[in-house]
C-alpha positions in Angstrom: 27.2 -36.1 23.1 28.4 -33.8 20.0 29.3 -30.5 20.3 27.8 -28.8 17.4 30.0 -26.1 15.0 29.8 -23.0 15.0 30.0 -20.3 12.2 29.7 -16.4 12.8 28.8 -14.0 9.7 31.1 -11.3 10.3 31.6 -8.0 8.2 31.3 -4.1 7.5 27.7 -2.9 8.1 24.8 -2.7 5.3 26.8 -5.6 4.0 23.5 -8.0 4.1 24.4 -10.2 7.4 21.4 -10.0 8.8 19.0 -11.4 5.9 21.9 -13.6 5.1 21.6 -15.0 8.6 18.1 -15.5 8.3 18.3 -17.1 5.1 20.9 -19.8 6.7 18.2 -20.5 9.7 14.9 -20.2 7.6 13.1 -17.8 9.9 13.3 -14.0 10.3 14.7 -13.8 13.9 17.7 -11.0 13.3 15.9 -7.3 13.1 16.7 -5.9 9.3 16.8 -2.8 8.3 18.4 -1.0 5.4 20.9 1.4 8.2 23.8 1.0 9.4 24.5 -0.3 12.7 21.0 -2.3 13.2 22.0 -5.2 14.7 23.3 -4.5 17.6 23.2 -7.3 19.7 24.9 -11.1 18.4 21.6 -13.0 17.4 22.4 -16.8 17.2 20.1 -19.5 15.5 20.3 -22.9 15.0 20.8 -24.3 11.1 21.3 -27.7 9.3 22.5 -28.1 6.0 23.8 -31.6 4.3 22.6 -33.5 7.5 24.8 -31.7 9.7 23.7 -29.6 13.0 25.5 -26.3 13.3 24.7 -23.0 15.2 25.1 -19.7 13.6 26.0 -16.5 15.0 25.0 -12.9 13.4 27.3 -10.4 14.5 27.3 -6.5 14.4 29.2 -4.8 11.2 32.7 -4.3 12.1 33.1 -0.6 11.4 36.2 2.3 11.5 33.9 4.9 12.0 33.3 6.3 15.4 30.0 5.9 14.9 27.0 4.8 17.7 27.9 1.5 19.0 31.0 1.3 16.6 33.0 -0.2 19.4 30.6 -3.1 21.5 29.5 -3.7 17.7 33.2 -4.6 16.8 34.2 -6.0 20.5 30.9 -8.6 20.2 32.2 -9.6 16.8 36.1 -10.1 17.9 34.6 -12.3 20.6 31.7 -14.2 18.1 34.9 -14.6 15.9 36.4 -16.0 19.3 34.1 -18.7 19.3 34.0 -19.9 16.6 34.8 -22.6 14.2 33.9 -21.2 10.6 33.9 -18.0 9.8 31.7 -16.3 6.9 32.7 -12.3 6.1 30.3 -10.5 4.5 31.4 -8.1 1.5 29.2 -6.0 -0.9 29.8 -6.8 -4.4 28.2 -3.5 -5.6 30.8 -1.5 -3.4 33.8 -3.6 -4.2 36.6 -3.9 -1.2 36.1 -0.8 0.8 38.5 0.1 3.5 36.9 -0.9 6.4 36.7 -4.8 4.7 40.2 -4.5 4.5 40.0 -3.8 7.8 38.0 -6.2 9.3 39.7 -8.7 6.8 43.1 -7.9 9.3 41.1 -9.2 12.6 40.2 -12.6 10.1 43.7 -12.7 9.3 44.9 -13.7 12.8 42.2 -16.3 13.7 43.9 -19.1 11.9 40.5 -20.3 11.3 38.8 -21.3 8.2 37.7 -18.1 6.6 34.7 -18.2 3.9 34.4 -15.0 1.5 30.6 -14.4 0.8 29.8 -11.7 -1.9 26.6 -10.7 -1.4 24.3 -8.6 -3.9 25.7 -10.3 -6.4 22.6 -10.3 -9.9 23.2 -12.7 -11.7 22.7 -10.0 -14.4 26.0 -8.6 -13.1 29.0 -9.2 -15.2 31.5 -11.2 -12.5 34.9 -10.8 -14.7 36.9 -8.7 -11.9 36.7 -12.0 -9.1 40.6 -11.2 -8.9 39.5 -7.9 -6.9 37.9 -10.1 -4.4 40.8 -12.4 -4.2 43.1 -10.1 -3.2 41.6 -10.7 -0.2 43.6 -13.7 0.7 40.5 -15.4 1.4 40.4 -18.0 -2.2 37.8 -17.6 -4.3 34.6 -15.8 -3.1 31.0 -17.5 -3.1 28.2 -15.0 -5.2 25.6 -14.7 -3.4 22.1 -12.7 -3.0 21.3 -13.7 0.8 17.5 -12.0 -0.4 17.3 -13.6 -3.5 18.8 -17.0 -2.4 21.5 -17.3 -4.9 23.9 -19.3 -4.7 23.6 -19.3 -0.2 23.9 -24.0 -1.2 27.2 -23.6 -2.5 28.0 -21.0 0.9 26.7 -23.9 2.5 28.5 -26.6 0.6 32.0 -24.7 2.1 30.8 -24.1 5.7 30.2 -28.0 6.3 33.9 -28.9 4.1 35.5 -26.9 6.8 33.9 -28.0 9.9 36.3 -30.3 12.5 34.9 -33.1 12.8 33.9 -34.0 16.1 33.1 -36.6 19.0 30.0 -38.1 18.3 30.4 -40.0 21.2 32.5 -39.0 24.5 30.8 -41.2 27.0 34.5 -42.3 28.6 35.5 -38.9 29.1 35.1 -36.6 32.0 31.6 -35.3 32.4 31.6 -31.3 31.1 29.9 -28.8 33.1 29.0 -25.2 31.9 28.0 -22.5 34.4 26.4 -20.3 32.5 24.0 -16.4 34.0 24.2 -13.5 33.4 26.6 -10.9 34.9 26.7 -10.1 38.9 24.8 -13.4 39.8 28.4 -15.4 41.3 29.3 -17.2 38.7 33.3 -16.2 39.4 32.1 -17.7 43.2 31.1 -20.6 42.2 34.4 -21.2 40.1 36.2 -20.3 42.4 34.2 -22.5 45.4 34.4 -25.6 43.3 37.9 -25.3 42.6 38.8 -25.2 46.1 42.1 -26.6 47.1 40.0 -30.0 48.4 40.0 -31.1 44.6 43.0 -31.3 42.6 42.9 -29.0 40.3 44.1 -31.6 37.1 45.2 -28.5 34.3 44.1 -25.6 32.9 43.0 -25.0 29.6 43.0 -21.4 28.0 39.5 -20.7 27.7 38.5 -18.4 24.2 36.8 -15.0 25.9 38.9 -12.6 28.3 38.9 -13.5 31.3 37.8 -17.0 31.3 39.3 -20.4 31.4 37.9 -23.7 31.6 39.4 -25.9 34.4 39.6 -29.8 35.0 38.8 -30.5 38.4 39.0 -34.2 40.5 36.0 -34.3 43.2 35.4 -38.0 44.7 37.4 -39.8 41.7 36.0 -38.4 38.9 36.8 -36.2 36.3 35.0 -32.9 35.4 35.6 -30.0 32.9 34.3 -26.6 34.3 33.6 -24.4 31.5 33.6 -21.2 32.7 31.9 -18.2 31.3 32.9 -15.5 33.7 35.3 -13.5 31.7 34.4 -9.6 31.0 35.4 -8.7 33.9 37.3 -5.7 33.0 35.5 -1.9 33.6 34.8 0.5 30.6 31.9 1.8 28.6 32.4 -1.1 26.2 31.8 -3.3 29.1 28.9 -1.1 30.6 26.1 -3.5 29.3 28.1 -7.2 30.0 25.0 -8.7 29.2 25.6 -8.0 25.7 28.9 -9.8 26.2 27.8 -12.8 28.5 25.1 -14.3 26.0 27.0 -15.7 22.9 29.9 -17.4 25.3 26.9 -18.8 27.3 25.6 -20.2 23.8 28.9 -22.0 22.9 29.1 -23.4 26.5 26.0 -24.9 26.6 26.9 -26.7 23.3 29.4 -27.9 24.5 28.4 -29.0 27.5 27.2 -32.4 29.1 25.3 -30.7 32.2 24.5 -27.2 32.4 24.6 -25.2 35.7 22.4 -22.7 34.9 23.2 -19.9 38.1 20.3 -17.7 39.5 20.7 -14.3 42.3 18.1 -15.9 44.8 18.0 -13.1 46.5 16.4 -11.5 43.4 13.6 -12.1 41.0 14.2 -13.9 38.1 15.7 -11.6 35.0 14.5 -11.8 31.5 18.3 -12.3 30.4 17.8 -15.8 33.1 15.5 -16.8 31.6 16.7 -16.8 28.2 19.8 -18.4 29.1 17.8 -21.2 29.9 15.6 -21.0 27.5 18.6 -22.2 25.0 19.9 -24.8 27.7 16.3 -26.6 26.9 16.6 -25.5 23.0 20.2 -27.3 22.9 18.7 -30.1 24.9 21.0 -30.4 27.6 20.8 -32.0 31.0 19.9 -28.9 33.0 20.5 -27.4 37.0 19.5 -24.2 38.4 20.9 -23.3 41.1 20.4 -19.9 43.4 23.9 -18.4 44.7 24.1 -15.5 46.7 21.4 -17.7 49.7 23.0 -15.4 52.1 21.5 -12.4 51.0 18.3 -13.9 51.4 16.8 -11.3 53.8 13.3 -13.0 56.3 14.6 -17.5 56.3 12.0 -18.8 57.5 11.0 -22.5 57.1 9.5 -22.7 53.5 11.4 -19.6 52.0 13.5 -22.1 50.1 10.2 -23.9 48.9 8.5 -20.9 47.6 11.6 -19.5 46.2 12.1 -23.2 44.2 8.1 -22.4 43.0 8.9 -19.1 42.2 11.5 -20.1 40.0 9.4 -23.0 38.6 7.4 -20.8 37.3 9.4 -18.6 35.6 10.7 -21.8 33.7 7.9 -24.1 32.8 9.5 -25.0 29.7 12.5 -26.5 32.1 10.6 -28.4 34.3 12.7 -31.3 34.6 15.2 -29.4 35.7 16.6 -29.8 39.8 17.0 -26.6 41.5 19.8 -25.5 44.1 20.1 -22.7 46.7 23.7 -22.4 48.0 26.2 -19.1 48.7 29.2 -19.6 46.7 30.6 -16.7 48.9 30.6 -18.5 52.4 31.3 -21.9 50.4 27.7 -23.3 52.4 26.3 -26.3 50.7 28.6 -26.1 47.4 29.5 -29.8 47.8 25.6 -30.7 46.9 26.2 -29.6 43.4 27.9 -33.0 42.7 25.2 -34.9 44.6 22.6 -34.0 42.1 25.2 -33.8 39.0 25.5 -37.6 40.0 21.7 -38.0 40.0 21.6 -36.5 36.5 24.5 -38.9 35.4 22.4 -41.7 36.2 19.0 -40.6 34.9 21.1 -40.1 31.6 21.7 -43.3 31.4 18.6 -45.0 32.6 16.7 -47.4 30.9 13.1 -48.8 30.9 12.2 -52.6 29.7 10.2 -52.2 26.6 7.4 -54.3 28.4 6.6 -52.3 31.3 7.2 -48.9 28.6 4.6 -50.3 26.4 2.3 -50.9 29.6 2.9 -47.3 30.9 1.7 -46.0 27.4 -1.5 -48.0 26.9 -2.6 -47.3 30.1 -2.2 -43.5 29.1 -4.1 -43.8 26.7 -7.0 -45.9 28.5 -6.7 -42.9 30.9 -6.7 -40.2 28.7 -7.3 -41.3 24.5 -5.6 -38.7 22.3 -7.5 -35.9 20.8 -8.8 -35.8 17.2 -6.1 -33.7 15.5 -5.1 -32.8 11.8 -8.0 -35.0 10.9 -7.8 -37.7 12.9 -6.8 -39.8 16.8 -3.2 -41.3 17.3 -3.2 -44.6 18.0 0.0 -46.3 19.9 1.1 -49.4 18.7 4.1 -50.1 20.5 7.4 -48.1 22.0 10.8 -48.8 22.5 13.5 -46.9 24.0 16.9 -46.6 21.5 20.4 -46.4 22.3 21.1 -42.4 22.5 22.9 -40.1 25.1 19.9 -39.2 26.6 16.4 -41.1 26.9 15.0 -40.8 24.0 11.6 -42.7 23.2 10.2 -44.2 19.9 6.2 -44.4 19.6 5.0 -46.0 16.8 1.6 -45.2 16.1 -1.0 -44.6 13.0 0.1 -41.5 12.0 2.4 -38.9 13.3 0.5 -35.7 12.1 -2.0 -37.0 14.3 -0.1 -36.0 17.5 -1.2 -32.7 19.4 1.9 -30.8 21.5 -0.4 -30.9 24.7 -0.6 -34.8 23.8 3.0 -35.5 23.5 3.9 -33.7 26.9 1.0 -35.6 28.8 3.3 -39.1 27.8 6.1 -37.4 28.7 5.0 -36.8 32.1 3.5 -39.8 32.2 7.1 -41.2 32.0 8.6 -39.2 34.8 5.3 -40.0 36.9 6.8 -43.7 36.8 10.6 -42.9 36.7 13.0 -40.2 37.5 13.8 -38.4 34.8 15.0 -35.1 37.0 17.3 -32.9 35.6 17.1 -35.0 31.9 15.5 -33.9 28.9 13.2 -36.6 27.2 13.1 -37.1 23.4 10.2 -38.8 22.6 10.0 -39.4 18.2 6.7 -41.0 16.4 7.2 -43.1 13.5 4.5 -44.9 11.4 4.1 -48.6 11.8 4.6 -49.7 8.7 
């Protein structure tokens, strides 16, 4: 499954980064306020240009002033820069090049990554005769844009796509990539250490992209895996006080690169909002997922049904991930850790599962008899024919009278009909509706 490219939007505060971010992802996701330092947390969104999907990261400004959040914002931007494939460096046309812009430029020189200079808040009425002054920053000819009015944003995105690395479309032959994600202090490091034990042969270490994190290749039962570890950010200090800020983007990028996501929870605590946020990223990225309740050794008052009740509690929080497998273990005591590989094998088989066309049509014909589609958008859906198409994940195309008649609840019902007949646990299913011509 090809990974998407990542674009980081960086620059000092109050140059219009969040407005540009919203313009690119076409929704109002970031808080926009004409006041420096408002975007404190990295935000990410899905975007597409010239049929190429990619992820956009909005960062807080990098500033030299010792203002509140400035160190944290600088750190956030530096992490985003490390994770990015292409960097959009935003400056303000009205202000010209400031000392802070030059400081940002110095950080960007060291990345050796494609940097596109976007001169924002430009009005077509302005006489742009001094383009050479912006070219002195050393990033070539700038893109003149107004993120508020959309001027020049198309040209900017053309440049982004032009500079985006080409990723392999299919990696069926490569080793499986496992992303270990979760909020800080749930035991990600312990789990990585348990997986990379002495009994497993470490093939090689790959330098990671964030502080203290490395991706590791391991071999288990003759199969090779790459563990994408997000357990970085272990240094002490004020900047690291709120570790959730710095774990989030790494989770986004790791999920993007992975074939299977291992979402780690602390089984001894209640599910937190940050857990569900990271799970939401895996859902949006349409990734196979295994939810792992770690620290089972700390769960008190264990009874016969404790594990079952805890699983029900987790599934209630992650209703949108109803296809996920749930496993409880203790990485610290190395208990049930090997079961991860059993579930990974099951998920791999389910990814590759194919259903005969005749059987598939039988399922959908019965589904329409049991529960006819409701009226929606002025008509009732009728399914004529269905087939599973070649894709990395199970993908079904349904030829219908009009795709506009599909209600989301009926789509969910059809997916449940497939899942009730076949084991697709751990794996998301894609259903595409096409009009029969």
